[in-house]
ZADRENVEX-809771 format. One record per residue (C-alpha): x, y, z. Coordinates in nm, 2 decimals, padded with zeros to 4 digits. Each point is the difference from the previous one (the first is absolute). Layout:
! residues N
((X Y Z)),
...
***
This chain:
! residues 283
((00.00 00.00 00.00)),
((00.15 00.33 -00.11)),
((00.06 00.27 00.27)),
((-00.18 00.34 -00.06)),
((00.00 00.31 00.21)),
((00.22 00.27 00.15)),
((00.25 -00.03 00.28)),
((00.14 00.31 00.17)),
((00.38 -00.01 00.04)),
((00.21 00.22 00.22)),
((00.31 00.03 -00.23)),
((00.34 00.04 00.15)),
((00.25 00.26 -00.11)),
((00.26 -00.13 -00.24)),
((-00.21 -00.24 -00.21)),
((-00.18 00.07 -00.32)),
((-00.38 -00.02 -00.03)),
((00.04 -00.26 -00.27)),
((00.22 -00.22 00.22)),
((-00.27 00.02 00.27)),
((-00.27 -00.11 -00.25)),
((00.21 -00.29 -00.12)),
((00.07 -00.11 00.36)),
((-00.37 00.01 00.09)),
((-00.09 -00.18 -00.32)),
((00.25 -00.28 00.08)),
((-00.09 -00.03 00.37)),
((-00.38 -00.02 -00.07)),
((00.03 -00.21 -00.31)),
((-00.21 00.25 -00.20)),
((-00.04 -00.03 -00.38)),
((00.04 00.37 -00.05)),
((00.09 00.30 00.22)),
((00.04 00.38 -00.04)),
((-00.03 00.32 00.20)),
((-00.21 00.31 00.02)),
((00.27 00.26 -00.02)),
((00.38 -00.03 00.03)),
((00.22 00.12 00.28)),
((00.36 00.10 -00.05)),
((00.27 -00.24 00.12)),
((00.08 00.25 00.28)),
((-00.37 00.04 00.08)),
((-00.18 -00.21 00.25)),
((-00.35 -00.06 00.12)),
((-00.33 -00.10 -00.16)),
((00.01 -00.20 -00.32)),
((-00.33 -00.16 -00.10)),
((00.09 -00.33 -00.18)),
((-00.26 -00.14 -00.24)),
((-00.05 -00.37 -00.05)),
((-00.15 -00.19 -00.30)),
((-00.30 00.19 -00.13)),
((00.09 00.29 00.23)),
((00.28 00.09 -00.25)),
((-00.28 00.15 -00.22)),
((-00.07 00.27 00.26)),
((00.31 00.21 -00.08)),
((-00.17 00.25 -00.23)),
((-00.31 00.02 00.22)),
((00.22 00.10 00.30)),
((00.26 00.20 -00.19)),
((-00.13 00.34 00.10)),
((-00.06 -00.06 00.37)),
((00.15 00.26 00.23)),
((00.29 -00.09 00.24)),
((00.13 00.10 00.34)),
((00.37 00.01 00.09)),
((00.21 00.06 00.31)),
((00.33 00.15 -00.12)),
((00.32 00.17 00.14)),
((00.14 00.30 -00.18)),
((00.34 00.16 00.07)),
((00.07 00.35 -00.12)),
((00.34 00.16 -00.08)),
((00.12 -00.23 -00.28)),
((-00.13 -00.21 -00.28)),
((00.11 -00.29 -00.22)),
((-00.02 -00.11 -00.36)),
((-00.29 -00.24 00.08)),
((-00.17 00.22 00.27)),
((00.06 -00.28 00.25)),
((00.29 -00.18 00.17)),
((00.09 -00.21 -00.31)),
((00.15 00.30 -00.19)),
((00.30 00.22 00.03)),
((-00.01 00.34 00.16)),
((-00.05 00.27 -00.26)),
((-00.09 00.31 00.19)),
((00.01 00.13 00.36)),
((-00.01 00.31 00.22)),
((00.01 00.09 00.37)),
((-00.36 00.13 00.04)),
((-00.18 -00.13 00.31)),
((-00.37 -00.06 -00.03)),
((-00.23 00.06 00.30)),
((-00.33 -00.18 00.07)),
((-00.19 00.32 -00.05)),
((00.16 00.07 -00.34)),
((-00.08 -00.36 -00.11)),
((-00.36 00.01 00.12)),
((-00.06 00.33 -00.19)),
((00.14 -00.14 -00.32)),
((-00.19 -00.33 00.02)),
((-00.32 00.19 -00.05)),
((00.11 00.09 -00.35)),
((00.00 -00.36 -00.10)),
((-00.36 -00.09 00.08)),
((-00.21 -00.05 -00.31)),
((00.06 -00.07 -00.37)),
((00.34 00.09 -00.15)),
((00.22 -00.09 -00.29)),
((00.29 -00.22 00.12)),
((00.32 -00.08 -00.18)),
((00.10 -00.37 00.05)),
((00.35 -00.08 00.12)),
((00.26 -00.07 -00.27)),
((00.06 -00.33 00.18)),
((-00.35 -00.14 -00.04)),
((-00.19 -00.26 -00.20)),
((-00.15 00.26 -00.23)),
((00.04 -00.11 -00.36)),
((00.17 00.21 -00.27)),
((-00.01 -00.15 -00.35)),
((-00.07 -00.34 00.15)),
((00.29 00.01 00.25)),
((-00.03 00.07 00.37)),
((00.15 00.33 00.11)),
((00.22 -00.15 00.26)),
((00.16 -00.23 -00.26)),
((00.08 00.30 -00.22)),
((00.14 00.19 00.30)),
((00.22 -00.30 00.11)),
((00.13 -00.02 -00.36)),
((00.13 00.36 00.03)),
((-00.25 00.16 -00.23)),
((-00.02 00.36 00.14)),
((-00.30 00.13 -00.20)),
((-00.30 -00.18 00.13)),
((-00.32 00.19 -00.08)),
((-00.27 -00.09 00.24)),
((-00.34 00.16 00.00)),
((-00.18 00.13 00.31)),
((-00.31 -00.19 00.11)),
((-00.30 00.13 00.20)),
((-00.02 -00.15 00.34)),
((-00.20 00.09 00.31)),
((00.11 00.02 00.37)),
((-00.31 -00.04 00.22)),
((00.19 00.06 00.33)),
((00.35 00.04 00.12)),
((00.09 00.02 00.37)),
((00.31 00.02 00.20)),
((00.03 -00.28 00.26)),
((00.32 00.11 00.17)),
((00.35 00.13 -00.04)),
((00.25 -00.28 00.04)),
((00.32 00.20 -00.02)),
((00.14 00.33 -00.15)),
((-00.16 00.04 -00.34)),
((-00.16 -00.35 00.03)),
((-00.38 -00.04 00.02)),
((-00.25 -00.28 -00.01)),
((-00.32 00.07 -00.20)),
((-00.33 -00.17 -00.10)),
((-00.12 00.05 -00.35)),
((-00.33 -00.10 -00.16)),
((00.01 00.04 -00.37)),
((-00.12 -00.11 -00.34)),
((00.14 -00.30 -00.18)),
((00.30 00.09 -00.21)),
((00.14 00.24 00.26)),
((00.38 -00.02 00.05)),
((00.08 00.07 00.36)),
((00.37 00.07 -00.09)),
((-00.11 00.27 -00.24)),
((-00.22 00.15 00.27)),
((00.30 00.01 00.23)),
((00.20 00.18 -00.28)),
((-00.28 00.25 -00.06)),
((-00.06 00.08 00.37)),
((00.37 00.05 00.04)),
((00.00 00.24 -00.29)),
((-00.28 00.20 00.17)),
((00.22 00.02 00.30)),
((00.30 00.12 -00.21)),
((00.20 -00.30 00.08)),
((00.05 -00.36 -00.12)),
((-00.17 -00.32 00.12)),
((00.04 -00.38 00.00)),
((-00.24 -00.27 00.09)),
((00.15 -00.23 00.27)),
((-00.28 -00.25 00.03)),
((-00.35 -00.08 -00.12)),
((-00.27 -00.23 00.14)),
((-00.33 -00.05 -00.18)),
((-00.27 -00.03 00.27)),
((-00.32 00.00 -00.21)),
((-00.09 -00.09 -00.36)),
((-00.37 00.07 -00.08)),
((-00.20 -00.18 00.27)),
((00.29 -00.23 00.10)),
((00.20 00.09 00.31)),
((00.34 -00.11 00.13)),
((-00.15 -00.11 00.33)),
((-00.16 -00.29 -00.19)),
((00.32 -00.11 -00.18)),
((00.24 -00.30 00.04)),
((00.37 -00.04 -00.03)),
((00.16 -00.27 -00.21)),
((00.09 -00.19 00.32)),
((-00.37 00.00 00.08)),
((-00.07 -00.16 -00.34)),
((00.27 -00.26 00.06)),
((-00.16 -00.08 00.34)),
((-00.36 -00.02 -00.15)),
((-00.10 00.30 00.20)),
((-00.20 00.20 -00.25)),
((-00.35 00.07 -00.14)),
((-00.09 00.03 -00.37)),
((-00.26 00.26 -00.08)),
((-00.27 -00.13 -00.24)),
((-00.04 00.19 -00.32)),
((-00.36 00.10 00.04)),
((00.05 00.14 00.35)),
((00.21 00.28 -00.12)),
((-00.28 00.16 -00.20)),
((-00.27 00.19 00.18)),
((-00.27 -00.05 -00.27)),
((-00.35 -00.15 00.01)),
((-00.03 -00.36 -00.11)),
((-00.17 -00.14 -00.31)),
((-00.07 -00.37 -00.05)),
((-00.03 -00.10 -00.36)),
((-00.21 -00.27 -00.16)),
((00.17 -00.26 -00.22)),
((-00.11 00.19 -00.32)),
((00.12 00.33 00.13)),
((00.33 -00.15 00.10)),
((00.06 -00.16 -00.34)),
((-00.09 00.32 -00.19)),
((00.23 00.21 00.22)),
((00.29 -00.24 -00.03)),
((-00.04 -00.01 -00.38)),
((00.04 00.37 -00.01)),
((-00.36 00.10 -00.05)),
((-00.15 00.30 00.18)),
((-00.27 -00.14 00.23)),
((-00.33 00.18 00.07)),
((-00.04 00.04 00.37)),
((-00.24 00.22 00.20)),
((00.21 00.18 00.27)),
((00.12 00.35 00.09)),
((00.30 00.13 -00.20)),
((00.33 -00.09 00.17)),
((00.25 -00.28 00.08)),
((-00.10 -00.34 00.14)),
((00.16 -00.32 00.11)),
((-00.13 -00.28 -00.21)),
((-00.04 -00.37 00.09)),
((-00.13 -00.32 -00.15)),
((-00.10 -00.23 00.28)),
((00.29 00.06 00.25)),
((00.27 00.08 -00.26)),
((00.12 00.36 -00.01)),
((00.02 00.09 -00.37)),
((00.12 00.36 00.03)),
((-00.12 00.36 -00.01)),
((-00.27 00.11 -00.25)),
((-00.12 00.35 -00.09)),
((-00.37 00.06 -00.04)),
((-00.10 00.29 -00.22)),
((-00.35 00.07 -00.12)),
((-00.11 -00.36 00.10)),
((00.28 -00.17 -00.19)),
((00.30 -00.16 00.16)),
((00.35 -00.08 -00.12)),
((00.32 -00.11 00.17)),
((00.22 00.27 00.15)),
((00.23 -00.27 00.15)),
((-00.02 -00.36 -00.11)),
((00.16 -00.26 00.23)),
((-00.11 -00.32 -00.19)),
***
């Protein structure tokens, strides 16, 4: 019997998201596995890993907002905007808590953000970080609109070193946010650490380590439980029509629904003007 669902992993720093996925796939004996949004190798925290039919959820969850706990240090920066790179600029400016709090207000809301040069953004089919590591100096990235819903200062850890919580749209680069906040403070900045604590409706408090998986201490989230939509149970005729690609006549309010045949979860349908079609097909 194939394994389908989502398991929330608390990724450790120093391992790639793909390596985590492969380890989970092997440990659970899953046919297929994927994730719902990568974390950098230096990043840690919540990584939702999808199993079996769950791998089809990626596009559906692509634009879910995220929450991060991160540590920024001001006064210098690196080529990668984190600790992997070499120092490229620095100054002696000391940033106070009051100065930082005042500047953080400027970063609430929608804004155009320039991705880091060392990122997975593709340029002519190649990832930007690959071009940068090959010594190509002219890398033309385009800014992308992102949104920061909230940003708060947790505490000051040391001189010029601060821990923050950031709730933002999918696609936001926290390293770039550090760079831009530092620029507003007339200094430079580097991201020392990042931990994802929330991804959509998934929270790090409900996640498991790889050791938990090895020790059979985990829970797999069923695919239908992650959708807060009303339920529709189809007849055999309706099911067959829908699976054959036909638009099925169905009397219901416009919107998205979870659709079943007997007890089998078939996916998500959209009903519009009393006709339904698949929005997300899982069979």
